[in-house]
C-alpha positions, 0 to 999 in steps of 0.5 A, a space after each residue: 546539759 539540760 536540767 533533768 527532773 526525775 519521773 515520779 511514779 512511772 507506770 509498770 509498763 514504762 519501767 518494763 520497757 526501760 528495763 528490757 528493750 535493747 537494740 533490735 538484734 533478733 530477727 524479726 518479720 514485719 508485714 502489713 495486710 489490708 483486709 476488705 472488712 465489709 462482710 466481717 462488719 456485717 457479720 459482727 453486727 448480726 452476731 452482736 444483735 443475736 447474742 447481745 454482745 459487743 464484739 469488735 474486730 479485736 475479738 475477731 482477730 484474736 479468735 482467728 489467731 487461736 484457730 491458726 495456732 490450733 491448726 498449725 501447732 508448730 507456730 505455737 512453740 515455746 523456746 525452752 532451756 534445752 529444746 523447743 516445746 509445742 504448747 498443747 493449748 492455743 492461748 492468745 493474749 489481749 493487750 489492755 491499756 489502763 491509767 488513761 493510756 499510761 500503762 499497758 497490761 493484758 489478759 490471756 484467753 486460754 484455748 482461744 480456738 474453743 472459746 466463743 466470741 461472746 464469751 471472749 468479749 465477756 471475759 475481756 470486758 470483766 478483765 478490763 474493768 478490773 484492770 482499770 479499777 486497780 483490781 488486776 488479780 493477774 498482773 497486779 502483784 508483779 506490776 507493784 513489784 516492778 514499780 518499786 525496783 530501780 532500773 538497774 535491778 529491774 533489768 536482771 529481775 525481769 530477764 530472770 523471771 522471763 527465763 523462769 516462767 518461759 524457758 523453765 515453765 515455772 511459776 514465781 509466786 513471790 511476785 505473782 508471775 505465772 508460767 507462760 503468761 502470754 501464750 502463743 500470740 498477742 493482739 492489740 488495737 491501735 485503731 483508737 489512736 488513728 493509725 493507718 499503719 503501725 508496728 509493735 515490738 514483742 516484749 523480750 521474754 514474752 515467748 509469743 510467736 507473733 503479734 497482730 496489730 489492728 489499725 483504724 477501719 477506714 473507707 477507701 477505694 477497693 478493686 472488686 472484680 474489674 471495678 473500683 468501688 
């Protein structure tokens, strides 16, 4: 048997993943959609110039997810302890990498369908700066608690907290966990890693209906009418 060395100070996300994920027994739909982005890229350039913003495809996808949840409330459901609940707000969670990519956290934009792209970008920029400076006032306390727990104890604690914040819709102030912390959809960008195709697993207990992963923008042949351009 190979010699094993204990990992020192694993990130909160690594502890979470090791504690929570099991065999993928729950039904899951995975899909890939190629989007012709020329017009959207031009729109982002005009928008950023007009509003002095730094909007990216990630913000655009999050805005689209918020509009979708607002238009189709049945997709914005939360599985409770006794019944299925419909959220009254189209909240979208953006994943944020920190600690040079070793940790993963994020920020929820409440009522994402009614928040402008510029305001979304400003909120996420502030949140990202706070997270990467170690000043995360949303998940900081819960991450610190998770880091201190051994895996055998982290597993039932994470599941219990997920049940309380999700199915029961209650806060757990002792560890800084809030009710329904992730909203109806998650957004993550994998383009920075050069992925052409990728899939992400929704974290058990997140209670999100779906996740959108954005890949790298690339030039490629595209059929326009009867021509390949």
